[in-house]
VEXDRENLUM-323194 format. One line per field, with one value per residue (C-alpha): residue number from 1; residue in one letter; x, y, z. Coordinates in steps of 0.1 Angstrom, whole numbers, always signed. Layout:
BEGIN
num = (NUM, ...) .
residu = (A, ...) .
east = (X, ...) .
north = (Y, ...) .
up = (Z, ...) .
# end
This chain:
BEGIN
num = (1, 2, 3, 4, 5, 6, 7, 8, 9, 10, 11, 12, 13, 14, 15, 16, 17, 18, 19, 20, 21, 22, 23, 24, 25, 26, 27, 28, 29, 30, 31, 32, 33, 34, 35, 36, 37, 38, 39, 40, 41, 42, 43, 44, 45, 46, 47, 48, 49, 50, 51, 52, 53, 54, 55, 56, 57, 58, 59, 60, 61, 62, 63, 64, 65, 66, 67, 68, 69, 70, 71, 72, 73, 74, 75, 76, 77, 78, 79, 80, 81, 82, 83, 84, 85, 86, 87, 88, 89, 90, 91, 92, 93, 94, 95, 96, 97, 98, 99, 100, 101, 102, 103, 104, 105, 106, 107, 108, 109, 110, 111, 112, 113, 114, 115, 116, 117, 118, 119, 120, 121, 122, 123, 124, 125, 126, 127, 128, 129, 130, 131, 132, 133, 134, 135, 136, 137, 138, 139, 140, 141, 142, 143, 144, 145, 146, 147, 148, 149, 150, 151, 152, 153, 154, 155, 156, 157, 158, 159, 160, 161, 162, 163, 164, 165, 166, 167, 168, 169, 170, 171, 172, 173, 174, 175, 176, 177, 178, 179, 180, 181, 182, 183, 184, 185, 186, 187, 188, 189, 190, 191, 192, 193, 194, 195, 196, 197, 198, 199, 200, 201, 202, 203, 204, 205, 206, 207, 208, 209, 210, 211, 212, 213, 214, 215, 216, 217, 218, 219, 220, 221, 222, 223, 224, 225, 226, 227, 228, 229, 230, 231, 232, 233, 234, 235, 236, 237, 238, 239, 240, 241, 242, 243, 244, 245, 246, 247, 248, 249, 250, 251, 252, 253, 254, 255, 256, 257, 258, 259, 260, 261, 262, 263, 264, 265, 266, 267, 268, 269, 270, 271, 272, 273, 274, 275, 276, 277, 278, 279, 280, 281, 282, 283, 284, 285, 286, 287, 288, 289, 290, 291, 292, 293, 294, 295, 296, 297, 298, 299, 300, 301, 302, 303, 304, 305, 306, 307, 308, 309, 310, 311, 312, 313, 314, 315, 316, 317, 318, 319, 320, 321, 322, 323, 324, 325, 326, 327, 328, 329, 330, 331, 332, 333, 334, 335, 336, 337, 338, 339, 340, 341, 342, 343, 344, 345, 346, 347, 348, 349, 350, 351, 352, 353, 354, 355, 356, 357, 358, 359, 360, 361, 362, 363, 364, 365, 366, 367, 368, 369, 370, 371, 372, 373, 374, 375, 376, 377, 378, 379, 380, 381, 382, 383, 384, 385, 386, 387, 388, 389, 390, 391, 392, 393, 394, 395, 396, 397, 398, 399, 400, 401, 402, 403, 404, 405, 406, 407, 408, 409, 410, 411, 412, 413, 414, 415, 416, 417, 418, 419, 420, 421, 422, 423, 424, 425, 426, 427, 428, 429, 430, 431, 432, 433, 434, 435, 436, 437, 438, 439, 440, 441, 442, 443, 444, 445, 446, 447, 448, 449, 450, 451, 452, 453, 454, 455, 456, 457, 458, 459, 460, 461, 462, 463, 464, 465, 466, 467, 468, 469, 470, 471, 472, 473, 474, 475, 476, 477, 478, 479, 480, 481, 482, 483, 484, 485, 486, 487, 488, 489, 490, 491, 492, 493, 494, 495, 496, 497, 498, 499, 500, 501, 502, 503, 504, 505, 506, 507, 508, 509, 510, 511, 512, 513, 514, 515, 516, 517, 518, 519, 520, 521, 522, 523, 524, 525, 526, 527, 528, 529, 530, 531, 532, 533, 534, 535, 536, 537, 538, 539, 540, 541, 542, 543, 544, 545, 546, 547, 548, 549, 550, 551, 552, 553, 554, 555, 556, 557, 558, 559, 560, 561, 562, 563, 564, 565, 566, 567, 568, 569, 570, 571, 572, 573, 574, 575, 576, 577, 578, 579, 580, 581, 582, 583, 584, 585, 586, 587, 588, 589, 590, 591, 592, 593, 594, 595, 596, 597, 598, 599, 600, 601, 602, 603, 604, 605, 606, 607, 608, 609, 610, 611, 612, 613, 614, 615, 616, 617, 618, 619, 620, 621, 622, 623, 624, 625, 626, 627, 628) .
residu = (X, X, X, X, X, X, X, X, X, X, X, X, X, X, X, X, X, X, X, X, X, X, X, X, X, X, X, X, X, X, X, X, X, X, X, X, X, X, X, X, X, X, X, X, X, X, X, X, X, X, X, X, X, X, X, X, X, X, X, X, X, X, X, X, X, X, X, X, X, X, X, X, X, X, X, X, X, X, X, X, X, X, X, X, X, X, X, X, X, X, X, X, X, X, X, X, X, X, X, X, X, X, X, X, X, X, X, X, X, X, X, X, X, X, X, X, X, X, X, X, X, X, X, X, X, X, X, X, X, X, X, X, X, X, X, X, X, X, X, X, X, X, X, X, X, X, X, X, X, X, X, X, X, X, X, X, X, X, X, X, X, X, X, X, X, X, X, X, X, X, X, X, X, X, X, X, X, X, X, X, X, X, X, X, X, X, X, X, X, X, X, X, X, X, X, X, X, X, X, X, X, X, X, X, X, X, X, X, X, X, X, X, X, X, X, X, X, X, X, X, X, X, X, X, X, X, X, X, X, X, X, X, X, X, X, X, X, X, X, X, X, X, X, X, X, X, X, X, X, X, X, X, X, X, X, X, X, X, X, X, X, X, X, X, X, X, X, X, X, X, X, X, X, X, X, X, X, X, X, X, X, X, X, X, X, X, X, X, X, X, X, X, X, X, X, X, X, X, X, X, X, X, X, X, X, X, X, X, X, X, X, X, X, X, X, X, X, X, X, X, X, X, X, X, X, X, X, X, X, X, X, X, X, X, X, X, X, X, X, X, X, X, X, X, X, X, X, X, X, X, X, X, X, X, X, X, X, X, X, X, X, X, X, X, X, X, X, X, X, X, X, X, X, X, X, X, X, X, X, X, X, X, X, X, X, X, X, X, X, X, X, X, X, X, X, X, X, X, X, X, X, X, X, X, X, X, X, X, X, X, X, X, X, X, X, X, X, X, X, X, X, X, X, X, X, X, X, X, X, X, X, X, X, X, X, X, X, X, X, X, X, X, X, X, X, X, X, X, X, X, X, X, X, X, X, X, X, X, X, X, X, X, X, X, X, X, X, X, X, X, X, X, X, X, X, X, X, X, X, X, X, X, X, X, X, X, X, X, X, X, X, X, X, X, X, X, X, X, X, X, X, X, X, X, X, X, X, X, X, X, X, X, X, X, X, X, X, X, X, X, X, X, X, X, X, X, X, X, X, X, X, X, X, X, X, X, X, X, X, X, X, X, X, X, X, X, X, X, X, X, X, X, X, X, X, X, X, X, X, X, X, X, X, X, X, X, X, X, X, X, X, X, X, X, X, X, X, X, X, X, X, X, X, X, X, X, X, X, X, X, X, X, X, X, X, X, X, X, X, X, X, X, X, X, X, X, X, X, X, X, X, X, X, X, X, X, X, X, X, X, X, X, X, X, X, X, X, X) .
east = (+385, +373, +358, +371, +408, +426, +460, +466, +488, +475, +451, +459, +431, +402, +371, +334, +325, +292, +266, +233, +229, +206, +203, +184, +152, +160, +193, +209, +230, +266, +296, +331, +354, +385, +417, +450, +476, +511, +540, +562, +574, +586, +615, +635, +671, +675, +709, +730, +734, +768, +768, +739, +749, +751, +717, +702, +718, +705, +670, +671, +688, +659, +636, +662, +659, +695, +709, +720, +700, +667, +640, +666, +648, +663, +650, +654, +683, +700, +694, +711, +741, +745, +734, +726, +747, +766, +753, +782, +774, +737, +749, +768, +737, +716, +742, +744, +707, +703, +724, +696, +669, +658, +647, +656, +651, +665, +641, +649, +672, +694, +686, +668, +664, +632, +638, +612, +611, +602, +605, +628, +652, +652, +661, +690, +703, +704, +714, +684, +682, +658, +674, +659, +665, +643, +620, +594, +610, +626, +644, +657, +695, +707, +742, +756, +789, +807, +813, +775, +764, +784, +763, +729, +708, +682, +668, +630, +607, +629, +617, +635, +602, +569, +556, +526, +496, +471, +436, +410, +373, +361, +353, +324, +303, +309, +289, +262, +255, +219, +217, +242, +250, +239, +244, +214, +218, +187, +207, +219, +254, +269, +251, +261, +297, +296, +281, +299, +325, +353, +338, +335, +373, +380, +358, +371, +408, +406, +414, +383, +403, +426, +396, +385, +418, +413, +435, +419, +448, +449, +480, +487, +487, +481, +495, +478, +496, +470, +471, +436, +417, +385, +357, +361, +323, +320, +344, +325, +292, +308, +323, +289, +272, +296, +294, +330, +347, +336, +355, +365, +398, +409, +413, +441, +452, +488, +492, +526, +528, +497, +476, +440, +427, +437, +420, +388, +388, +392, +363, +341, +346, +327, +330, +360, +376, +406, +383, +366, +399, +412, +379, +378, +415, +406, +374, +390, +420, +398, +372, +395, +416, +388, +410, +439, +443, +446, +472, +463, +493, +476, +498, +481, +494, +471, +475, +503, +528, +547, +547, +529, +562, +576, +543, +543, +579, +574, +543, +559, +591, +572, +553, +584, +606, +578, +581, +547, +530, +543, +522, +518, +495, +489, +466, +480, +511, +526, +527, +532, +565, +570, +598, +577, +550, +573, +569, +582, +610, +614, +648, +646, +646, +622, +652, +667, +634, +629, +663, +655, +622, +639, +663, +633, +615, +646, +646, +610, +620, +649, +625, +601, +575, +556, +545, +516, +509, +479, +490, +465, +431, +438, +459, +495, +485, +474, +472, +454, +483, +502, +531, +528, +529, +524, +515, +546, +563, +573, +598, +608, +606, +568, +541, +523, +487, +468, +431, +408, +372, +351, +327, +294, +264, +247, +225, +243, +226, +204, +232, +239, +275, +290, +324, +328, +357, +381, +402, +425, +406, +405, +370, +364, +333, +307, +302, +322, +321, +322, +337, +371, +367, +387, +386, +392, +418, +445, +478, +507, +537, +574, +590, +610, +630, +637, +656, +644, +649, +668, +636, +620, +650, +645, +608, +589, +569, +591, +606, +585, +550, +520, +497, +467, +464, +428, +430, +442, +450, +433, +428, +404, +408, +410, +391, +386, +403, +381, +408, +433, +468, +485, +521, +547, +581, +606, +612, +631, +627, +608, +577, +544, +520, +531, +497, +461, +425, +390, +390, +363, +335, +310, +320, +331, +327, +306, +318, +302, +309, +292, +298, +288, +275, +280, +267, +269, +241, +256, +223, +217, +254, +246, +265, +241, +247, +229, +243, +252, +251, +260, +265, +279, +295, +329, +361, +397, +431, +428, +406, +431, +462, +445, +428, +462, +478, +449, +455, +492, +481, +459, +488, +512, +487, +496, +533, +562, +581, +566, +565, +585, +596, +572, +586, +616, +595, +564, +582, +600, +567, +551, +576, +571, +546, +514, +518, +496, +488, +462, +479, +456, +475, +448, +456, +421, +395, +422, +439, +445, +436, +470, +489, +473, +481, +510, +499, +519, +540, +540, +539, +522, +520, +482, +479, +514, +517, +479, +454, +463, +451, +459, +455, +482, +504, +503, +514, +542, +555, +552, +572, +602, +602, +600, +629, +652) .
north = (-758, -783, -818, -852, -859, -871, -884, -871, -844, -830, -801, -771, -779, -803, -798, -798, -818, -803, -778, -773, -799, -802, -839, -854, -872, -903, -921, -928, -959, -951, -967, -960, -946, -966, -947, -964, -953, -944, -965, -934, -921, -885, -878, -847, -839, -807, -791, -771, -735, -724, -704, -709, -680, -656, -668, -661, -627, -618, -629, -604, -577, -576, -562, -540, -503, -497, -524, -518, -549, -535, -548, -560, -592, -619, -640, -678, -675, -650, -672, -700, -678, -665, -694, -725, -754, -751, -765, -790, -802, -807, -826, -849, -858, -862, -884, -906, -910, -917, -948, -962, -951, -922, -889, -856, -819, -790, -765, -729, -716, -747, -755, -787, -815, -833, -871, -895, -931, -966, -972, -1001, -979, -953, -979, -990, -955, -945, -979, -976, -998, -998, -990, -993, -960, -966, -992, -986, -962, -970, -948, -955, -951, -940, -938, -925, -911, -889, -861, -859, -865, -837, -812, -825, -815, -842, -868, -867, -895, -927, -957, -990, -1005, -993, -967, -978, -955, -951, -964, -937, -937, -941, -909, -928, -919, -883, -875, -849, -830, -833, -797, -778, -741, -725, -690, -670, -671, -649, -618, -593, -600, -571, -581, -618, -608, -586, -614, -644, -634, -611, -579, -593, -598, -565, -543, -559, -554, -521, -537, -519, -486, -499, -510, -474, -463, -486, -514, -547, -570, -560, -573, -598, -636, -656, -691, -718, -749, -777, -815, -818, -809, -788, -779, -746, -742, -744, -714, -695, -701, -688, -657, -649, -652, -627, -603, -603, -610, -645, -646, -683, -673, -660, -695, -717, -752, -765, -802, -810, -848, -866, -849, -839, -875, -882, -850, -859, -894, -880, -855, -883, -905, -882, -849, -850, -829, -821, -810, -786, -773, -766, -750, -726, -716, -706, -689, -668, -657, -649, -629, -609, -598, -596, -586, -610, -642, -675, -702, -734, -757, -791, -820, -854, -889, -919, -945, -923, -937, -905, -898, -869, -853, -855, -843, -813, -804, -808, -786, -758, -760, -758, -727, -709, -717, -707, -672, -661, -655, -630, -644, -681, -696, -731, -747, -782, -799, -833, -841, -826, -814, -845, -871, -900, -892, -887, -910, -945, -956, -921, -913, -878, -873, -847, -824, -827, -822, -790, -777, -784, -766, -736, -732, -735, -707, -685, -688, -675, -646, -635, -636, -612, -639, -637, -671, -676, -708, -717, -724, -752, -755, -774, -751, -763, -799, -804, -842, -852, -864, -854, -839, -805, -807, -782, -785, -788, -765, -740, -723, -687, -677, -678, -658, -682, -672, -678, -675, -653, -653, -622, -608, -627, -636, -669, -695, -728, -760, -738, -719, -682, -677, -643, -632, -595, -586, -602, -628, -657, -686, -714, -726, -747, -726, -729, -766, -780, -818, -841, -869, -869, -844, -825, -787, -760, -733, -714, -732, -716, -722, -730, -749, -780, -777, -741, -718, -683, -662, -630, -609, -623, -618, -591, -587, -584, -616, -638, -668, -660, -673, -673, -704, -720, -758, -759, -794, -828, -854, -888, -915, -903, -866, -840, -833, -797, -791, -778, -757, -749, -740, -708, -713, -687, -694, -692, -714, -713, -718, -701, -686, -690, -677, -643, -626, -636, -630, -644, -682, -694, -714, -697, -663, -679, -677, -693, -722, -738, -773, -798, -834, -870, -887, -923, -953, -991, -1015, -1049, -1067, -1053, -1048, -1014, -982, -952, -915, -886, -854, -827, -790, -775, -741, -741, -717, -729, -717, -725, -709, -723, -693, -668, -678, -673, -641, -628, -638, -619, -589, -590, -590, -560, -541, -553, -540, -504, -509, -510, -537, -567, -566, -598, -614, -599, -610, -588, -559, -565, -573, -540, -522, -537, -518, -485, -457, -460, -498, -515, -543, -546, -567, -592, -593, -600, -627, -638, -652, -650, -683, -709, -738, -733, -701, -668, -632, -616, -583, -553, -573, -571, -608, -640, -675, -674, -647, -635, -598, -597, -585, -562, -528, -533, -496, -488, -517, -506, -471, -486, -505, -474, -453, -477, -471, -433, -432, -454) .
up = (-206, -180, -181, -192, -191, -222, -229, -264, -251, -219, -224, -203, -180, -188, -208, -202, -232, -243, -231, -247, -275, -305, -313, -342, -332, -352, -350, -383, -390, -394, -410, -397, -424, -433, -432, -437, -411, -421, -410, -410, -376, -372, -348, -342, -335, -314, -320, -296, -307, -318, -285, -262, -240, -270, -281, -247, -245, -280, -269, -241, -262, -287, -260, -241, -252, -241, -264, -300, -309, -296, -319, -344, -350, -371, -400, -398, -423, -400, -370, -389, -396, -361, -339, -360, -371, -403, -436, -437, -402, -412, -443, -420, -401, -433, -450, -419, -416, -453, -448, -428, -453, -432, -447, -430, -434, -414, -400, -411, -384, -384, -348, -353, -379, -387, -393, -406, -417, -403, -366, -373, -392, -365, -340, -362, -370, -333, -320, -296, -265, -237, -203, -168, -149, -119, -103, -129, -153, -187, -212, -247, -248, -281, -297, -330, -342, -317, -342, -345, -309, -294, -314, -300, -271, -275, -299, -296, -306, -308, -289, -285, -273, -286, -261, -241, -243, -215, -220, -225, -226, -262, -280, -296, -266, -255, -223, -227, -194, -183, -171, -192, -189, -222, -236, -248, -286, -290, -279, -304, -317, -297, -265, -270, -274, -243, -222, -235, -261, -272, -260, -225, -225, -244, -221, -189, -198, -218, -251, -264, -262, -288, -310, -308, -322, -352, -340, -348, -357, -394, -411, -383, -382, -350, -349, -328, -317, -314, -311, -325, -357, -357, -380, -398, -401, -363, -361, -387, -368, -336, -354, -369, -335, -319, -349, -362, -395, -405, -438, -441, -458, -424, -410, -423, -413, -415, -408, -393, -390, -404, -431, -432, -437, -401, -390, -409, -393, -358, -364, -378, -347, -324, -306, -283, -257, -279, -307, -284, -272, -307, -317, -288, -293, -328, -318, -291, -312, -343, -323, -300, -330, -356, -385, -379, -399, -380, -388, -369, -368, -363, -349, -354, -355, -362, -334, -321, -345, -338, -300, -285, -274, -310, -325, -301, -308, -346, -346, -325, -345, -378, -367, -354, -384, -408, -392, -405, -372, -347, -319, -311, -285, -272, -246, -252, -236, -241, -204, -170, -155, -134, -140, -128, -154, -184, -214, -209, -232, -246, -261, -246, -209, -195, -187, -222, -239, -218, -228, -265, -260, -245, -274, -298, -280, -279, -317, -316, -294, -316, -346, -327, -320, -287, -273, -249, -229, -207, -171, -164, -146, -113, -92, -85, -94, -130, -122, -90, -68, -37, -56, -72, -110, -139, -175, -196, -206, -179, -202, -193, -229, -231, -214, -190, -186, -154, -145, -124, -113, -121, -95, -94, -73, -81, -64, -68, -55, -33, -18, -25, -36, -39, -52, -44, -67, -93, -75, -83, -97, -71, -66, -35, -25, -52, -48, -19, -18, +12, -9, -27, -56, -82, -79, -105, -102, -121, -126, -107, -86, -92, -121, -113, -145, -152, -128, -119, -151, -149, -155, -123, -100, -74, -82, -49, -44, -67, -49, -18, -13, +9, +7, +23, +27, +16, +1, +13, -13, -9, -35, -60, -55, -27, +5, +18, +51, +79, +94, +67, +77, +64, +51, +41, +28, +0, -31, -63, -100, -127, -111, -129, -142, -156, -161, -156, -169, -164, -167, -143, -160, -138, -153, -186, -224, -250, -272, -302, -315, -338, -347, -342, -311, -320, -300, -306, -299, -289, -296, -331, -338, -353, -350, -348, -348, -331, -347, -322, -326, -293, -276, -240, -215, -203, -186, -183, -188, -223, -231, -217, -238, -272, -259, -249, -283, -300, -278, -288, -325, -319, -303, -331, -357, -345, -346, -371, -352, -333, -295, -293, -260, -234, -201, -195, -205, -185, -152, -156, -163, -132, -110, -127, -120, -139, -141, -167, -142, -114, -88, -71, -38, -12, +13, +18, -6, -33, -40, -68, -44, -27, -34, -23, -29, -12, +3, -9, -33, -71, -78, -65, -78, -80, -106, -114, -120, -121, -148, -177, -188, -225, -233, -207, -218, -254, -244, -222, -251, -273, -249, -252, -289, -286, -260, -280) .
# end
């Protein structure tokens, strides 16, 4: 979604806080709850696999119809036997850490160890020291016995000095737009869903054909990786409005760092961007796959005792090692893929963290789990700056989902705006500004960390690009260029996104959220609350990722084995006859604020392989099974 930026783990895009709001006529006095924070810090040790090359090969083999390992997915115990560290090696780590009064537990799969205890004991155990690595950059250098360190990719979440957190606008005063875009809640449930909800997505991308075959996600679970809590009642209100299964037992919460008391506190303090993001992720997953169950893995840390990078890794690793959800989705990220912006004094460099993340996602793949990740909402620059930067992570072992704009004609600020056909989402036209501004568009481009994966090599359009210099960076945002230059060229690295779907807020989806709108009167020294119950229409690639995960659950509900690691399969399908993808390759009026379509090529960095016909994609996956 789009709106206010936050630092509690970058959202994939930013969020319009609230649309239409129902506020009580009288403000009520309010007392802030008292929650005692924990002194416990969670860190993680990411292990090297027994053979990283063999793990990577097995990852690809699981989705290669010519391999004897095709769809031979592993349990976490089998991952541990084939690729994880031995039990004696793990005991060596646990025994060493125990000497420093640190507790530890291996994640099933034996590819990582969760460590927790006081910050002081973590510093002692890892002999942590702050080291200057640049003019304004610091890292925590760690050291522990050689027989242990040579088995480690990265230690995540240890800080020799307390990490500084950026100041953010208080969540006690969420901004309420004066002229919000609101959905018509008087429509019938089916009409509402077609205009603002799951059926809008399903009808547009032929998922409705699978509904007609009785595939609705039954027997499936969708895991959502979130760095915020949400209200289950808000989700149930949404599901009732769109006319799908609103059984509360469908929605489950698993807290991975702090418990529900921290979540309750965060929700009490006021409606926030992260709360809205978490809510919409659950809404979209639960409505697009109406008979699937939802497991929300909630990563929270009061006062960020545990860093956002460690919280994110812990939450993902918990979901993967639990192995209960065969599709995972996230619209959160701990940072952007830019060395200068990485956490100060972190014990893990950005590169090491990325390597650890890749191994973790390979474990997901060999277990048959498909992972979806939103690409971001500001084109090739998630943060407004001159350098290109993408929401972390750009791992090749996940499906990165981009955004499009659906055809529309609207009068915006007295000007008629027309989009004739579905195009890449890159909006400099609906409200062009003469002063420095931030513009919305699908994340896409080239990874700085990950090389071009084998499934992208040789695909027409990969590692070549066509771009238009629409925007010029100035302090405070971007200015639209009067005579933009066209650029063509080549580049390298993992190309993103992989696939796309509607993400424009002007052709977007409904969201519902409720909570407190707190304000403090300095004269009376009273805190008052105006309760909010709000429907709004929003957009962002954070809608696309959970929708895709739900579509995966729908397809999996008609299969004996999970679809698993999509990417090697879909890039192959894109080159075949009767491709399930509609390539958005136009050069003109089709950009993500920079990258455009590449005429005649299968891939571009604005929309990836394009949009999906899920009926055809399901059949393509099925034909691999029948030919094996």
